[in-house]
C-alpha positions as CSV (number, residue, x, y, z in Angstrom):
1,M,22.8,-84.5,-110.1
2,S,23.9,-85.3,-106.6
3,T,22.5,-84.5,-103.2
4,G,24.7,-82.4,-100.9
5,P,24.7,-82.2,-97.1
6,V,21.8,-80.7,-95.1
7,V,22.7,-77.1,-94.5
8,K,21.1,-74.2,-92.5
9,T,19.6,-71.0,-93.9
10,N,19.7,-67.7,-92.1
11,I,16.1,-68.4,-90.9
12,R,17.2,-71.6,-89.2
13,L,15.4,-73.9,-91.6
14,E,17.0,-77.1,-93.0
15,Y,17.1,-77.8,-96.7
16,D,18.7,-80.2,-99.1
17,A,21.3,-78.8,-101.5
18,T,21.9,-80.2,-104.9
19,W,24.7,-79.2,-107.2
20,E,25.4,-79.7,-110.9
21,Y,28.3,-78.7,-113.2
22,E,28.4,-78.8,-117.0
23,A,31.4,-77.9,-119.3
24,S,32.0,-78.1,-123.1
25,L,33.8,-76.0,-125.7
26,D,31.1,-73.4,-125.9
27,K,29.6,-73.6,-122.4
28,D,31.1,-73.6,-118.9
29,S,28.7,-73.2,-116.1
30,A,27.9,-74.3,-112.5
31,T,24.4,-74.3,-111.0
32,S,22.9,-75.2,-107.7
33,E,19.2,-75.6,-106.7
34,L,18.3,-75.1,-103.0
35,A,14.9,-75.6,-101.5
36,Y,13.5,-75.0,-98.0
37,E,10.1,-74.8,-96.2
38,D,9.0,-71.7,-94.3
39,N,5.9,-70.3,-92.7
40,F,3.7,-68.4,-95.2
41,E,3.4,-65.3,-93.0
42,G,6.3,-63.0,-93.7
43,W,8.2,-65.4,-96.0
44,E,9.1,-62.7,-98.5
45,Q,10.9,-60.7,-95.9
46,R,13.1,-63.7,-95.1
47,L,14.1,-64.3,-98.8
48,P,17.7,-63.8,-99.8
49,Q,18.1,-61.1,-102.4
50,L,18.6,-61.7,-106.1
51,K,22.3,-61.7,-107.1
52,S,23.3,-62.6,-103.5
53,E,26.0,-65.2,-103.0
54,H,25.3,-68.9,-102.5
55,P,25.7,-69.9,-98.8
56,D,28.1,-72.7,-99.5
57,I,29.6,-72.5,-103.0
58,R,31.7,-69.5,-104.0
59,N,31.0,-67.5,-107.2
60,L,27.4,-68.7,-107.5
61,K,24.7,-66.0,-107.6
62,L,21.0,-66.2,-107.0
63,I,19.2,-65.8,-110.3
64,K,15.7,-67.2,-109.8
65,I,13.2,-67.6,-106.9
66,K,10.2,-69.9,-107.1
67,A,7.6,-70.5,-104.3
68,Q,4.8,-73.0,-103.9
69,L,2.0,-72.9,-101.2
70,Q,1.9,-76.1,-99.2
71,E,-0.7,-77.5,-96.8
72,G,-0.8,-76.3,-93.2
73,G,0.1,-72.7,-94.0
74,K,3.6,-73.6,-95.2
75,I,5.4,-72.5,-98.3
76,R,8.2,-74.2,-100.2
77,V,10.8,-71.9,-101.6
78,M,13.2,-73.0,-104.4
79,L,16.3,-71.0,-105.1
80,S,18.3,-71.3,-108.4
81,Y,22.0,-70.2,-108.3
82,S,24.3,-69.9,-111.3
83,A,27.9,-69.0,-112.2
84,A,27.3,-68.4,-115.9
85,G,27.4,-64.6,-116.4
86,I,25.3,-64.9,-119.6
87,D,22.4,-66.4,-117.5
88,V,22.5,-63.6,-114.8
89,P,21.3,-60.3,-116.1
90,G,22.5,-57.3,-114.2
91,F,25.9,-58.3,-112.9
92,E,29.3,-59.3,-114.2
93,N,30.3,-62.8,-113.2
94,Q,33.7,-63.2,-111.7
95,S,33.9,-67.0,-111.6
96,Q,37.2,-68.3,-113.0
97,R,35.2,-71.1,-114.6
98,T,33.5,-68.8,-117.0
99,Q,36.4,-66.6,-117.9
100,R,38.3,-67.1,-121.2
101,F,41.8,-65.6,-121.3
102,G,44.4,-65.5,-124.0
103,C,47.8,-63.9,-124.8
104,E,49.3,-62.6,-128.1
105,P,53.1,-62.0,-127.8
106,S,54.8,-60.3,-130.8
107,L,57.8,-58.1,-131.7
108,S,57.5,-54.6,-133.2
109,E,60.2,-52.3,-134.7
110,E,60.5,-48.8,-133.1
111,P,62.7,-45.8,-134.0
112,I,66.0,-45.9,-132.1
113,L,65.5,-42.5,-130.4
114,T,62.4,-43.8,-128.7
115,F,64.4,-46.4,-126.8
116,Y,63.7,-46.1,-123.1
117,K,67.4,-45.9,-122.2
118,L,67.7,-42.7,-124.2
119,K,64.7,-40.9,-122.9
120,D,66.7,-39.1,-120.1
121,L,69.4,-37.6,-122.4
122,D,69.6,-33.9,-122.4
123,E,68.2,-31.9,-125.3
124,Q,71.6,-31.2,-126.8
125,S,72.5,-34.9,-127.0
126,K,69.0,-35.7,-128.5
127,S,69.4,-33.0,-131.1
128,G,72.8,-34.2,-132.1
129,L,71.6,-37.8,-132.5
130,A,68.5,-36.7,-134.5
131,N,70.6,-34.5,-136.8
132,F,73.0,-37.4,-137.5
133,L,70.2,-39.9,-138.0
134,N,68.6,-37.6,-140.6
135,S,71.9,-36.7,-142.4
136,S,73.9,-38.5,-145.1
137,R,76.1,-39.8,-142.3
138,T,79.4,-38.7,-143.8
139,K,82.5,-38.3,-141.8
140,E,81.8,-34.6,-141.4
141,D,78.3,-35.3,-140.2
142,Y,79.7,-37.7,-137.6
143,E,82.2,-35.2,-136.3
144,D,79.5,-32.5,-136.0
145,A,77.3,-35.0,-134.0
146,V,80.2,-35.8,-131.7
147,E,80.8,-32.1,-131.1
148,D,77.1,-31.5,-130.4
149,I,76.8,-34.4,-128.0
150,G,79.8,-33.7,-126.0
151,A,81.1,-36.2,-123.4
152,D,77.8,-38.1,-122.6
153,P,78.9,-41.8,-122.8
154,L,75.4,-43.1,-123.4
155,A,74.7,-40.6,-126.2
156,L,78.1,-41.4,-127.8
157,L,77.3,-45.2,-127.6
158,A,73.9,-44.5,-129.4
159,L,75.7,-42.4,-132.0
160,E,78.1,-45.3,-132.7
161,K,75.2,-47.7,-133.2
162,I,73.5,-45.3,-135.6
163,R,76.8,-44.9,-137.5
164,N,76.9,-48.7,-137.8
165,G,73.4,-48.8,-139.4
166,Q,71.1,-49.2,-136.3
167,D,68.1,-47.0,-137.1
168,A,65.6,-48.9,-135.1
169,Y,65.2,-51.6,-132.4
170,R,62.8,-54.4,-131.7
171,T,60.6,-54.4,-128.6
172,P,58.4,-57.2,-127.4
173,Q,54.7,-56.6,-127.5
174,M,52.3,-58.4,-125.2
175,V,48.5,-58.2,-125.5
176,W,46.3,-59.9,-122.8
177,I,42.8,-61.0,-123.9
178,H,39.7,-61.7,-121.9
179,R,36.6,-63.0,-123.6
180,R,33.2,-62.9,-122.0
181,K,29.5,-62.5,-122.7
182,V,27.1,-59.8,-121.6
183,R,23.4,-59.2,-122.0
184,S,23.8,-55.5,-122.7
185,L,26.5,-53.2,-124.0
186,S,25.9,-51.0,-121.0
187,A,28.4,-53.3,-119.3
188,L,31.2,-51.9,-121.4
189,E,33.6,-49.6,-119.5
190,T,34.3,-47.3,-122.5
191,H,36.0,-44.7,-120.2
192,K,38.9,-47.1,-119.8
193,I,39.8,-47.3,-123.6
194,G,43.4,-46.0,-124.2
195,K,44.0,-45.7,-120.4
196,I,46.2,-47.5,-117.9
197,D,44.3,-50.4,-116.3
198,V,44.8,-53.6,-114.4
199,P,43.6,-56.6,-116.5
200,P,41.8,-59.5,-114.8
201,G,43.1,-63.1,-114.6
202,D,46.8,-63.9,-114.4
203,P,48.6,-62.1,-117.2
204,P,52.3,-62.8,-117.7
205,P,54.9,-60.6,-115.9
206,G,56.6,-57.9,-117.9
207,P,59.6,-55.7,-117.7
208,P,60.3,-53.8,-114.5
209,G,57.6,-51.3,-113.8
210,A,55.5,-52.3,-116.8
211,T,51.8,-51.4,-116.8
212,W,48.9,-52.3,-119.1
213,M,46.7,-50.2,-121.4
214,Y,43.1,-51.0,-122.0
215,L,42.5,-51.2,-125.8
216,A,39.3,-50.9,-127.7
217,P,37.3,-54.1,-127.2
218,V,36.1,-56.3,-130.1
219,L,32.3,-56.9,-130.1
220,S,30.1,-59.4,-131.9
221,P,26.5,-60.6,-131.3
222,T,25.8,-64.1,-130.1
223,E,24.2,-66.5,-132.6
224,D,20.8,-66.1,-130.9
225,G,21.1,-62.3,-131.0
226,E,20.2,-62.1,-127.3
227,A,23.7,-61.2,-126.0
228,W,27.1,-59.9,-127.0
229,N,30.5,-61.6,-127.2
230,I,33.2,-59.2,-125.9
231,E,36.9,-59.6,-126.4
232,E,38.7,-57.2,-124.1
233,R,42.4,-56.5,-124.8
234,W,45.2,-54.9,-122.8
235,E,48.7,-54.0,-124.2
236,Q,51.7,-54.2,-121.9
237,S,54.2,-51.3,-121.8
238,Y,58.0,-51.5,-121.9
239,D,60.1,-50.7,-118.8
240,G,58.7,-48.0,-116.5
241,G,55.1,-48.3,-117.6
242,W,52.8,-46.2,-119.8
243,D,53.2,-42.4,-119.2
244,P,50.5,-41.4,-116.7
245,F,50.5,-37.9,-118.1
246,F,48.9,-39.2,-121.2
247,Y,47.3,-42.5,-120.2
248,E,46.2,-42.2,-116.6
249,A,42.5,-43.3,-116.2
250,P,40.2,-40.4,-115.2
251,A,38.7,-40.6,-111.7
252,I,35.1,-41.9,-111.7
253,E,32.8,-39.8,-109.5
254,E,30.5,-41.8,-107.3
255,E,26.8,-41.0,-107.4
């Protein structure tokens, strides 16, 4: 515990600020205790609101107010601030100290005709490639596919790759993870599941135009049963991003 500088409140009263920080494998929090003296009359109207920001330390929120009557018609007010979201019911903490991020890179095998470079082929070329892919791939099947495809160089290149045994391709998969704790599952944004979203933190860059999809979160109760561990997950798309036609997040109407 250390004593900080004398600072001013919005009611022009001086107080001493103390600050404390604690970190371990299962706990990471910052707290601050502020105290000041005020006139008893009207002191409640001059209080800062719960969940308001600390006047000097970013990301700390007011979570507790305590007052004691003093001699001479004075009152001593003590304010407790915290950056640990689990200790602050009713709001989601945004402090980088309490966030837990992770990344799961992998490779998956996808059908060759889903490759992004082939998505703009005309229907005749796609049909010729699909027919050859599902055929016995004899010389006659190949000649029929060439006739169906015509002169499109990209489709002919894909045809050659299929002829040489390339039925699929490998694409990198990236899942970004954010672990946090909440008091209530009402904090879950279930409307985002399966939709395009922007993950928090600093996820790794992806291919040109790539976007992220919010996956179903993984939930588990804390050991004391008083809160929930949430593991939120986002999957990165390939070039061009997830198709907004299918995955665009619905607009939320403001009340």
